[in-house]
Structures are given as structure tokens and as C-alpha cells.
N, C-alpha and C positions, 0 to 999 in steps of 0.2 A: 407480518408476512415473513414466512420462513422459506428461504431458498436453499436448495441443496442439489448437488450433482448426483448424489446417491439416493436411492429409495430409503426413506425413513420408516422403520418398522412401525406398523399401526397407522400410518398416514397414507393418503392416496398418492399415486405415482403420476398424477396429471401434470402436464407441462403448462397448463393455464391455472391461475389461482383458484383454489377450492377452499371453502370454509370448513374447517375440521372441528372447531369448537368456538365458543363465544369469544369473539375478538381475536381469534387465531386462524390465519390462512396459511396455506402452503402451496408451493409449486416446485416441480422438479426441473432441473436444467438438463435438456436433451442435447448433449454435445454432438451425437451422430447426426441428428436432423439439422443442426446448425451448420456442421461441416458440409453436408450435401448441398444445402441451400446456398452457402457462400461460394462453393466451387462451381456450381451450375451457373450462378449469376456472373462469376468471373469469366466463364466460357462465353457467355452471351456478349459481354462487353468486349472481349478480345476476339470475337468471331472473325473479324477481318484479318488479323494477324495469323490466326490458326488456319484459315482457308488459304492464305498466301503460302504458308509453310507446308500445306498438305496434311495438317494434323487431323486425326480422327477424334471426334468429341466423345466424351464419356457420358454414359447414362447414369441417372441417379441410383438405379438398382445395383450397379457394379461398384459404387463408391464405398470404401471403407475408411472410417476416420483415422487420421494419422496422429502420432504422439504430439501433444500440445494443443489438440483441438478442444479438450475440456477446458483449459485455461481461457482460450479465446471465446468459447461459448459462455463462460462465466462473466467475462467482461461485457459481452453483448447483452446478457440479461441485466447486468447492472446499469447499462445505458438505458434499457427500456424502463427500468425503475426510476432512473434519474429524469427521464423525459415524461414521467407520469403516465405511462401506458396503463398502469393498474390502479390509477388513482380513484377509479369508480368505487373501489372497495373501502376507501377511506382509511388507508393504512397510515398509522402514526409512527411505526417503527419497522425498519427493514433489518432482518437478521439473516446473514449469509453464512452458511455452513462451509467453511473453507477446508482445504486439504491440510495435511500435517504442516507444522510450523515453518520449516525451511521452504517448502513448496508454496505455502500461502504467502510468505514474504516475497517470493519471486513473482507471484501473480499480482500482488498489490503494487509492485514496482514496474510492472510491464507497461502500463499506459504511458508513463513518462519516458521509458526507454524507446518504445516504438515510435512515439512522436519525434523524438530526437533523430532516429534513423530516417524517418520520412523527410524531415527538414534537411538532412545532409544529402540524401540521395536525390530528392526532387525538390529543390528550393522553390518556394512559391513565386519568388520574384522572377524566376526564369520564364514564367508563363508570359511575361510582357514581351518576350521576343518571339512569340509564336508566328507573327506575320513574316518573320525572317527565316522561319524554320526550313522552308524549301531551299532557299539560297544557302543556308548553313549546311544543309545535308549535302548539297553539291560540292561545297568547298571541302568539307570534312571527308566526303566519300562514304559516309555511313548515315543511315536514317536517324533523324531526330526523334525523341520520344513523342508519341502521339498525344493529342490533347486529352483523349479519354484517360490517359494514364495520370495526367495532372489532376483531372477532375476526380478520379478515383482516390488519389492521394489526399486531396482536400476533403473529400467525404469521410475517409477513414480518420483523418486528423480531427475532424469535428466530432466524430463518434468517440474517439479516444479522449479528447478534451473533456467531454461530458463525464466520462467515467473517472478521469483524473480529478476533476472538480469534486465529484462525489466522495472519492477517497480522501482528498485533502480538506474536505469541509470540516469546520471546527466542531460540528456535532457528530462527526464520524469517529468512532473509537474501536479499538481492537479488544476482544475479550478472549483470553486464553483459557483452555481447559486442559488440565494435566492431572494425572494420577500420581500421587506423591511416591517417589522412589528415586534411586540413584540415576537411572537413565533420564527421567524427566528433569531432574535437577540440573544435569549437565546440558541438556538441550535448551532449557530456559535460560541458563547462564549465558550461553552463546548467542541465542536469538535475541536476548534483551538488547544487546548492542546493535544488532542488525535492524531491529525495529526503530531504535532511536536514530540510526543513520538515515533512515528514510522518512523521518519525521512522523512516524506512526505512534500514537499514544495508546498505551494499554490502560484501560480504566478499571478492569476487574480481572483477577486471576481466580478461576473456579477450580478449587481443589476437589477433584472428582473421586468418587468411590472411596470415601474415607471409612475406615473400619471402626467399630465400637471399641472404646478403650476399656482397660481394667477387666479383661477376660480372664477366667480361671484356667483356660487352656494355654499351656506354655507356648505351643507352636503359634496359636492365633495371637497371643499377647506379644510375641516377638515381632510379628508382621505389623501389628498396630503401633508398637514402639518405634519401628523403623519409619513408618509413615509420620508419626508425631515429630520425630527428629527432623525429617525433611521439611515438614510444614513450618516448624520453628525457624529454619533457615530462610524459608520463603518470606515469612513475616519480616525478618531482618533486612532482606534484600529489596523487597518490593514496597512494603508499607513505609510511610503513609501515603505516598504518591499514588499507589495502586491499591484498590480495595481487594481483599481476599474473601472468598465465599466458599465455605466448606460444605460440600454436598455429600450426603450419606450414601453408603453402599446399600442397594436394595436387596442384595442377595441374588439378583438376577439382572439381565439386561433389560432396561426399560423399553416398553412397547406401548405406544399410543398415548393419548392425552391423559388417561387415568394415572399412568405411571409418572408422567411428567408432573402431575399435580402433587404426587408424593415427594418429588424432589424440590418443590418450592420451599424455600427457607425463610425464616422470619428475620427482621432487621436485628442488628447486633445491639448490645446493651446501650451503646451511645446513639442509637438511631441512625447510624451511617449505612453505607452501601455494602458493608462487608457481608450482609446476609441477603442481599437482593440482586436480582438480575432483571431489572425492569426498564432498562434503557435510559435511566437518568444519568446525567454527567456530573460526577463529583468535582465541581470547581474548575472546569476548564477555563472559564472566563478569568479566573485568578491565576492561571498558569503563566509565568513570565515568558516562557519560551513560545507562547502562542499569542502574544499581544504585542502591539507596536510599542516601542520605547518612545515616550514623549520627547526625550532629548535627542533622538536620532535625527539625522539630516532629513530634510523633506524628500519624499519619493522613495524612501526605503520601507520595505514591508518584509519583516523577518519571517512571517508565517508562510510565505511562498516556498521557502527552502527548508523549513523546519528548524532554522536557526534564528539568531537574533543579532542585530547589529547595534553596537553601543559605542559611544565616543570614549576615548582614552586620553590620558595625559599626553601632551605634545612630546615629540621626540627630542633628542639632544640638540638637533639642529633647529628646533622650533617649529617643525612641520606638524600639522594636525595628524592624528592617528585614529583610525577606526578599527574596531575589533569585531570580527564575525565569530560568534560563539555557537557551538552546537553540542548539546549534552550527549555523551557517549558512555553511559554507565557500563562498567565492566570492561572497557577497552584498556589495553596495555600498549605502551609505546612501541614495543617490539613488533606488534602486529599492525601498526598504523603507518600508512603511506599517504602522502599528500603531494599532489602535483598541480601546478597552475598552468593551464594551457589556454591561451587566448582569453575568452570571456567565461571560462569554466574552471571549476575545481574538480579534480579527479581524486576521489576519496576511496581508500581501501582500508577496511578494518577486518583483519582475519579473513574469513571466506566471503565477506560482503563487500560489494563494490557499488559506488554511486557516482554519477557525474552531475554536479550541481551547477546550474547556470547562475552566474553572478548578477547582482543588481547592476543597473546602468552606472551608478556612482562608483561601485567597486571595480568595474571594468576600466575605470580611468585611474586606478591605483596600482601600485606594485606591492607584492607581498614582502613584508619586511621581517617576518618571523612567525613562528607557530609553536604552540606548546599544548600538551595534554596534562591538565592538573585537576585533581578532584573530580574526575569523570567528565570533564568538559574540555572540548577542543576549542582553542582560541587561536584564530589566525589574524595577525596584525596587517593592516593595509595602510600604506602611506600614499597620499595623492601624488601622481606623476606630474611634475611641473609642466611638462609639455602637453598634457591633456586636461589638466584641472585648472580652471581660471582662478587667478588670485584676486583677492579683494583689497589687499593692502598696497 
């Protein structure tokens, strides 16, 4: 199943799944329709407040989608896929055509961010006091949030949780498509760190529109040589953790399934994934950053945050030490900021930012140091004597 917010040349523009070839289905994400449906539904749920304020309702015909609606529509479609709305077609692989890399990274990080905002603005535990809401409203002199607001927040949190679980699933990977050249090389170098920060694993880099080499035309040969130099750099930076797949230039923009068949490439000489884009996962089960450490304390799950928790030698005072490790390839110390705030780590790497919730065990520790070495951020945690029970 191929999902795309843009119409794909040669494929139907239907918003419901359509079979376009054997074992290939497609559907288009209609952000305008999703925006109208969501806003009209919000008006219905908030009708009492709108009537109290004397507000005039908007009709669906006058609604024009706002910036950001495409990203929310994409998340909504992913939720439908996660809940099996389209399972009747028997899809084994879901391929989502994402926007350019920086924007795509923001979209993939959005469910985690929005859920955090909801928990801070409308904590679920506050619903327990709804019986006291009228009295609290009199004491405070302002109306308390209506129950429908908490119910709407809980509903949205459940929807976002389903999308977040799909994005963080161990079988979900990112596949990058880039045309070799100086601009793409710089973009990939920067985004590689951002992808790692959010725990997103790239399994394949598709080197798109590669030109034939050894041309007799000097102008054409110079372009091919520039591409070859860039591709060599990518092999050095990405392999062997990420497979590279070189896709030839057709001499035109591909249109429809027939042209897609021409882009299908054979496996490489070693039989690996370097020549395939078939949804297989090259060894994620053996990736140490995505498996639990058997020596880690009970209750720790490194996969939740994209990092890994490992024990370390005791400190000079004899206290046990845990180290939270997160691979950040390409990161430099000058661009890295780390702040511990309560039960969260605030990480900033260049233009990328993420707030990582700490496991329950680490929340009972203090940060005793941090270092970035060999492309891995290591944060040392020492148990807080006042919060961590001693066994000696």
C-alpha cells in the first residue's frame, strides 16, 4: 500500500485504496477533507461554549485548510492503517511518501510532542476532581474545563499513541531517497544526526537518478564523475549499517507502474539489500541499540527512547553507575546541549530538539556526567540515596 499526500503521476488519485497493479495498492491523503471534518466535529462538540459566547458557526464550504493540516492528515491516515481499516486488502507492507527530509522528521516526531503537550495542559488525573468542579469554579472565579474537553484530549491521546506505536515499532524503518550532489550530501549529513536523535533507523538510502558512467561527452562525464564522488562518500558514511541502492536515471520522470518496473534493481553481488527495496529489514534484530541489554536492571527498556541503558563500573565512592547511551552519528560537541529537568532529558543537537522521558529507575538517579565520544552520547546516572533503596 502506497500512501502519498501528492498525486503520483500515472496512479489514481482516490482517497480510498485502489489496486493499481498486482500486489500494489495506492491511496491519496486528502488533507483538505480531513481539516474540514475535524473542524466541523470540533464545532459540534463545543456547541455549548460557542452558543454561550454568541459565536457564528462555520460551514464546511467556507473552510480552507490551514498550514500544518497536511501533517495532521498524514498522522490520521497512519492511525487508520495502524488500526487495520484497510486490512481487507491484505497489505503486508505500508509505504508512506513523506515530504522533504527536515519536514518529514518533524512529522514523525509530532505524535510524541503532541502527547506531551496534552499531558501537560490537561493532566488525565485532574479528571478525578470533576465532581468538585462547580465548587472550584466558584472559589477560583473562573469556569473549570468542561468534561468534554478532557474526553476529547483522551481521545486524541489514544489516536496519537497508535501512530507513535507504529512509528516506533521495530519493523518500521526510514528509507531515504536522494539524488547525489553537494546539496543532498549536506542535507543528509545534517539529517542523519536528527534521525538518530529521534530513534529513527534508516535501513536503505536510495541513490536516485544515477547517470551512466564512462561517457564520451566531457560535460556529461563531469556530471557523472561528481555523482560518483558523492556516492563514494555516502558508502563511507552510511554503510554497512545502512544499505545503499543505486537507481538509474530513466532519461525522464517515471510515470506509472511500467516505469516503476524499470527502476527495479537486482540484489548486489553479496545478495544483500543494496539492490532491493522490498521491505525486508537487514538485521534490526541484531542491532544493539534496539534490543534490551540482558545485564540491564529489571524494568529498563532502551527501545522506548531509542537509547540503551548499560551498567558501568562503580564510582569512586562505590556507588553503582548506569549509563544511558544514544548513538548520534555526525554530532559535534559544540552543537550539543543536554539539560535534566525532572523526569526528562532535554536534548538539542544543532537544529534538532527532543525531550526524552526517563525510565522510572533513572528518575531516581542524578546525572553525574555526560560525554560525546565516537558518535555516541553517554549520560552517567548515579542512584540518589534518598530515592533509591539500598540493599547492603
